[in-house]
C-alpha positions in Angstrom: -105.6 60.9 104.8 -104.0 61.3 108.0 -106.5 64.3 108.7 -109.4 61.9 107.9 -108.2 59.1 110.3 -107.9 61.7 113.1 -111.3 63.1 112.5 -112.8 59.7 112.6 -111.2 58.7 115.9 -112.0 62.0 117.2 -115.8 61.2 116.6 -115.3 57.9 118.0 -114.3 59.7 121.2 -116.7 62.7 121.0 -120.1 61.1 120.6 -119.9 58.6 123.4 -118.8 61.3 125.6 -121.7 63.3 124.2 -124.0 60.3 125.0 -122.8 59.9 128.6 -123.0 63.9 129.4 -126.7 63.7 128.2 -127.5 60.7 130.3 -125.7 62.5 133.1 -127.7 65.8 132.9 -130.9 63.7 132.7 -129.9 61.9 135.8 -129.2 65.2 137.6 -125.3 64.4 137.9 -124.4 68.0 137.1 -120.7 68.0 138.1 -119.9 64.9 136.0 -121.9 66.5 133.1 -120.1 69.6 133.1 -116.7 67.7 133.2 -117.8 65.7 130.3 -119.2 68.8 128.6 -115.5 70.1 128.7 -114.0 67.3 127.1 -116.8 67.1 124.7 -116.3 70.7 123.6 -112.6 70.3 123.3 -112.9 67.1 121.0 -115.8 69.0 118.9 -113.7 71.9 118.1 -110.6 70.1 117.4 -112.3 67.8 114.7 -114.8 70.4 113.3 -111.6 72.7 112.8 -110.0 70.0 110.8 -113.0 69.4 108.7 -113.6 73.2 108.3 -109.9 73.7 107.5 -110.6 72.5 103.8 -114.2 72.2 102.7 -113.0 70.6 99.6 -111.7 67.5 101.2 -114.8 64.9 101.1 -112.9 62.3 102.7 -112.6 64.6 105.8 -116.5 65.2 105.7 -117.1 61.5 105.3 -114.8 60.6 108.0 -116.6 63.0 110.3 -120.0 61.5 109.4 -118.9 57.9 109.7 -117.2 58.7 112.9 -120.4 60.2 114.4 -122.5 57.0 113.3 -119.9 54.5 114.7 -119.7 56.6 117.8 -123.4 56.7 118.4 -123.3 53.0 118.4 -120.4 52.7 120.8 -122.0 55.2 123.1 -125.3 53.3 123.2 -123.0 50.2 124.0 -121.1 51.9 126.9 -124.5 53.4 128.4 -126.0 49.9 128.2 -123.0 48.5 130.0 -122.8 51.2 132.7 -126.6 51.0 133.3 -126.7 54.2 135.3 -129.4 54.8 137.7 -132.8 52.8 138.6 -135.4 51.0 136.9 -139.0 50.1 138.4 -140.2 46.6 137.2 -143.8 45.5 137.4 -144.5 41.7 136.8 -148.0 40.4 136.4 -148.5 36.7 136.8 -151.6 34.6 137.0 -151.5 33.7 140.8 -149.1 34.3 144.0 -145.9 32.7 143.7 -144.2 32.6 146.9 -141.2 30.8 145.7 -140.6 33.4 143.2 -141.1 36.4 145.6 -138.8 34.7 148.1 -136.1 34.2 145.6 -136.1 37.6 144.5 -135.7 38.9 148.1 -133.1 36.3 148.8 -130.8 37.9 146.4 -131.6 41.4 147.3 -134.5 42.7 145.6 -137.3 44.7 147.4 -140.4 43.3 146.1 -143.8 44.5 146.9 -146.7 42.0 146.1 -150.4 42.6 145.5 -153.4 41.1 144.1 -154.8 43.1 141.3 -157.9 42.9 138.8 -157.1 42.0 135.2 -159.7 42.3 132.4 -161.1 38.9 133.0 -159.7 37.8 136.4 -157.6 38.7 139.2 -153.9 38.4 139.1 -150.9 38.9 141.1 -148.5 41.7 140.6 -144.8 42.1 141.8 -143.2 45.7 142.0 -139.6 46.5 142.3 -137.3 49.3 142.2 -133.8 48.4 141.6 -130.4 49.5 140.1 -130.6 49.3 136.2 -127.4 47.0 136.2 -129.5 44.3 137.9 -132.8 44.5 135.7 -131.5 41.7 133.5 -130.9 39.6 136.7 -134.4 40.3 137.9 -136.0 39.4 134.6 -134.0 36.1 134.3 -135.1 35.2 137.7 -138.8 35.8 136.8 -138.6 33.9 133.6 -137.2 30.9 135.5 -140.4 30.7 137.8 -143.0 32.1 135.6 -142.2 31.9 131.8 -145.5 33.6 130.9 -145.3 36.5 133.0 -146.0 40.1 131.8 -143.1 42.0 132.8 -142.9 46.0 132.1 -139.9 48.3 133.1 -139.3 51.8 133.1 -137.1 54.4 134.6 -138.5 56.4 137.5 -138.0 60.0 137.5 -138.2 60.4 141.2 -138.9 58.3 144.3 -138.8 59.2 148.2 -138.5 56.8 151.1 -138.4 53.2 151.2 -135.9 50.3 150.6 -133.8 52.0 147.8 -133.5 55.3 149.5 -132.3 53.7 152.8 -129.7 51.6 150.9 -128.7 54.9 149.2 -128.2 56.5 152.3 -126.1 53.7 153.6 -123.9 53.5 150.6 -123.3 57.3 150.6 -122.4 57.1 154.6 -120.0 54.2 153.9 -118.5 56.3 150.7 -118.0 59.5 153.0 -116.3 57.3 155.9 -114.2 55.7 153.4 -113.1 59.2 151.9 -112.7 60.7 155.3 -110.3 57.8 156.3 -108.2 58.0 153.2 
């Protein structure tokens, strides 16, 4: 019974680490992904070793599977809370809304605007690329001003230039200065 509990807890640790390592690889964070991979490997070998030490113990196998499933759920929650990376958000509204655009800019979003042609009429579009941890905030502001807005968001693979890269460069310089002075 103790082995089954150890296996279950190991899976609760293993799968979220696996989830985060995968995300870090996709986002190009090679060093962090490698460190997570080492931790992942240690946990994996330990848990699997316990399962394979007695293949007639079905409780250990069930604990492994149950821990894996619960670990996936926990990993998804952790990833959602961390919100690593950036998101591009497009908002389509029926007409220009300066109040909305100004409010988004006041709270620090870089918003580009354009008049676009829809299927039956012209519309107005707002475009923004922001950190993923601010996506919900952006959508809530839009909903407050334009409840019937069409909003779509996606993760950009690459970007170059513009407001975001300038802000990233400033943050990196600030980080390096802080690191050098410590």
